[in-house]
N, C-alpha and C positions, 0 to 999 in steps of 0.2 A: 503493498501500501502506500508506503512512504519511499520517496525519493532521497538516495544518498546526494549531499552536498548542497543542503539547498539551506536556505536563512527564511524565517517567517515575514523577515522585512523586505528578502529579493519577491517573496510572493507578492506581496504585498506592492512594492513599489512596480515589479511587470504589469502589474494587470491596470494601474489606477495609469501607468503613461500608455496601456492600450485604452482605459478610457477616454482619456479626452483627445486619442487621437483618432476615436470612430467617428468621426465625420459621414454622415448617412447611412451610420448602421453599423453593426456589429462586422458584418460580410463587408465591410471596407476594411475592417482590421486583422481581416483572418491570417494573409499571408505574413501577418506580423507577429498575430498570435503562434504562427508554424512556425516560424524562423525562432522564435525566442523561446518556446516550448522545447521544442526537437533541436537545433542546432545548436541556439546559442547554452541554453541552461541543461538540453539533456533529459527534461524530467520525464519526457515520452518519446518514444519510439514512432517514425512514419504510421506505422501500420493501427498504434494506439490512438493518434493524431485523429485517422482518418474514420475509426470506430468509433471516438468521441466525437467527432463532426456529427457522421448518420443518425447515433443517438437523437443529439439535439435538434435535428431536422423533426426526426419521424416525434419526437416527443411533444406532444403539445406546451406550450406558452412559448416563451421567445425562444429563438435557436441558439445564444450569445449564455442560457442559461447551461451550455459545456460548461464555460470557466469553473466552475460550482464541481465539477469531475474532474476536471485537472486540479483545481486545488485541493479535492479529498485527497487523487492520486499523491501528489506530492509532498502533503501534511495532515493528512487525515481529516478530524473532521475541522479542527480551527482553521488549517490551508482552506476547507472548502468555503467557511465563514469572511476570512479575509480574502480572494479570488472574488468573490461575490459581492464583497460593499467596496472590493479595490476599482472592481469592474462596472459596476451602475452605480456606487454615492460620489464619486467627482465630475461623472455626465451629468447626473441628477441635477445637480448643483452649479454647475456650471449651463445647463440649459436653462434653467429656471430665469437665473442672473440677466442671458441672453435675451429670453423671451420678454422680460421684463426691458430691454433696449429697443430691442425688435420690433416693439409694440408699441413704444413712444416716439418712433421715427416712421410710421406709416404716411405711405403719401409721400414721402419722401424719394427723387429719383435716384441715389445711392442706392437707399434699397431692393431698388427692384435690378438694377448694377450687378449686387454684390449674389443674390438669389440667381440670376444667369448667368452669372461667371464661377458660382459652386456647383452648378447642376452639371456639368462636364465633369468635372472631377470626382463627384461621388458617383457617376457613372465610372470611371475609369479606374476608381477604388476599388467598387465591386466587380467591375468586369479582373482585374488582379484577383481577388477573393478565388471568383470560379476558375478560376486559370492554376492558383496554389491547389487547390483540392482535387482538379484537374490531372495535375502531375502525380499527387498520392494514390489516388483511387485508381488509374486507369493503365494499366501494366504490363498489357498486354493485346492483342486483336483480341481475346473474346472480351473484353472489358471495354475496348474502344467501340464494337459493337452493339454494347447494351447500353451504352452512353448515348450512343448514334442515335438505338432505337428509343430509347425514353425522350432525347430531348425531341425527335422527331413526333412522336406523340404529344409531349406538351406544346411543341409550336404550331404543326399540321392539323391533328388528330381533334377530336372531340375536348368536351372540359374535362379532365378527368383529375382527383382527386391525389397529389402528390405523393400522399401517404401511399398511398395505393399501390404507386407505381415503385415508391423507396420498398416498400416489402415484395412486392413482385421481383426486382433486379435483387433483392437480398435471397429468396426464393433459389432463382436462375442462378445466381452465384454460386451457392450453394454449391448445387449440382456439378457448374459447369465447373469453377474455379478451384476445388478443393486443393 
């Protein structure tokens, strides 16, 4: 359960930093979550990160609750609490303060310019998150075909609950990617 060579302060610091960088949501910082937890601190392996991310997508509620699982893996219950508080509290406080300022300047021309300027940045960060997960999850021809099929169903097919596709992908993966 506990990862060697960590401090609770490091855990809190990592997730607090990620919190203030999460412009546009948790998906925007997904590459950095992976880089810090897998590559820098070695708290997780690629497979563990992928599995925790997948669980976060399937479970009800915000998908970034996955930070609780990472914190628990690193330092047990205290780690889960530190990761949760570190990831959600700074962003909540920052959002509250910025929203009050944002509302104060309603109708200002610079407000619309800032909003238009942030939109492509958020899309780029979210795309980077998709690429980071894709690099971890797509390990060969079979997983590439499975990913392409899910994309095709979501993009071109009838409206399907993504959780059903995740479950179906898990079943197919169990039999084809043992």
